[in-house]
N, C-alpha and C positions, 0 to 999 in steps of 0.2 A: 361296557368294558371290552378292551381289546389289547392285543399286543402286536407290534410291528417289528418284523425282523428285516434288516437291511443287509443284503449280501453283495459283496463286491463283484462287479462284472468284468473287471480287468484281470482276474486271475485265471480264467478258463478252467474252473474247477469242474471235475466230472460230476454227473448227477448224484452219485452216491456220496461223494465228498461234500457237495453242496447240502444235501439232506442232513448229513451228520452235523455240519457246522450250524445249520439253522436250528437243529434240535439242541445242540449245546447252548446256543444263545438264548433260546426260549426258556430252558430250564434255569440257567443262571440268573436271568432277569426275574423270573418268577420267584426264585429264592430270595431276591433282594426286595421284593414287594412286601408291604405290610400284610399281616395275616388277614385282616378284613378284606383287602383287595384280592388276595389269593382266593379266598372263599367265594367272593362275589363273581370273580372271573370264571371259576370252576362251575358255579351254579348256572352261569349264563352260556355255557358251552365252549369256553376257552377259545374265543374268536382270535384268529391270527391272520396276518397278511404278510406276504414276503415281497419286499421291494428291492429295486435296483439301486446299488450304490456305485459310484464311480471309482473310488480308491480309498485308501486308508485315511487320507486327510479329511475326506468328507465324513467318514464314519466317526472320526474323533470330534469333528465340529458338531455333528448331531448328538454325540454323547455329552458334549459340553452343554448343549441346549437342553437336553433331558435333565442333566444335573441342576442347571439353573431353575428348571421347572419343578424340581423335586420329584421327578419320575424315576421309578426303578428302571435300571438299564444294565446292560452287560456287553462288553467288547470281548470277542473270542479271538484268541491267538492259537494257531495250529501247533500241534506238538511236533510236526515234521516227520511223521513216520511213513508217509506215502507220497503224496503229490507236491507238497509245498515245503519250503524251508521252515525250520523251527522258528516260532515266534511270529509268523506271518499273520497279520490281522485279516480275518475273513468275514466276520459278521458282527452286527450290532443288533441287540434287541432293546426295544423301548416298551415298557409296560410289563405286566398288565396295569392298566389305568383307564380312566374315563376316555371314551372315544375322542372327545374334543381335545383333551390334553395331549394324547398321542399324536393326533393330527396336527397340532401346533408345531411339533418337532418334525414329523415325517410326511406331512400332507402334500408336499410338492413333488414327491418321488413317484416314479412309475412302478407299476406292478411287475414282478419278476416273471 
């Protein structure tokens, strides 16, 4: 079990902003997962990877692939209180789900 979080590299988010957006995505996708998958992921150590995404178009395409695969996922839009305009898409989380299922959606992306 793992979760992949894809963060946009074209926004030049500060380290703190990036960390917050990744956390938002992780929690939102976790809440979308079936209870059995939530439990299994927690018992296995909550494995996460953070990957580089090019832009919002890529995040939406990956979200569609996750949807087609029946995987829990979440797109995060920033509230706009600090560095970004309100509604800016920042991150996508896919999973928690089986490693192979998450890799089918995000396996071609580079580590952040």
